[in-house]
N, C-alpha and C positions, 0 to 999 in steps of 0.2 A: 275146233272150238275157238272162238276169238274172245271169250270172256268179256263181252261187252265193248270191245274195241270197235270204234266206228269203221265203216267201210273206207272212209277217206283216210283214216290213220293207217289202216292196213295197206291201202294202195300207196300211200306216201312212203311207208316203210319199205315196201317191195321195190319202189323206184330209187330208193336212197342207196348210197354206197355200202355194199355189204361188208367191205373191209373195216368200216367204223365199228368199234366196239359197242357203241351206243345202239346202233342199227342192229347189230347182231343180237344185242340184249332184247331188243324189241321183237325180233323174230323168234327168239327163244321163248319169250313170254307169251306171244300169240299162240305158238304151237302147243305149249304146255298149259295154257289157260291160267297163267299167273297174272293177277291183276296188277295194274300200275301202282295202285295204292300200296300193295304189299312190297313192291320194289322200293317205292319212295320211303316207306317206313324203315325198311331194312337198311337203306343207304343214307338215311338222314337228309333227304332232299324233298323238294315239292314234287307233286304229281306233274306239274307243268314242266319241270326240269326233265323228268323222266320221259314225257312225251316229246320234248325237244330232242333228246338223245335218240329215241326211237326213230324219228324221221330224219336224222342227220342234220338238224338245224344247229346243234351245238355238239361238241365232243366232251366226254367226261374228262375231268381232271386226272392227273396221274394217281392221286390218292383214290378217287372214286373208281378209276380203272381197276386198281387192285381189289377194291371191295366188290366190283362187278364180277370179276373173275371168280372170287370165292363164292358169291351168290349163285352163279351159274353152276359151278362145280357142285355145290351143295344140293341144288335142285335137280341136277342130272341124276343123281343117286336116288332121289326120291320121287322121280316122276318120269 
């Protein structure tokens, strides 16, 4: 399930560097069907920022990286 993610975003995510935390977050969300809006709200950023992380356009700041790690850990348990 891609939860409404466009095919182009999913393809860009797959091509991006998997070592990037933002890209890993994108793959995590696509696989689990977590909408970008939910990620953006949880992290206090815009959906555009989330999409940029998902495709490796920008890397999350250190503060956001910590929040992302917690977000992913929390959603691993529930999904």
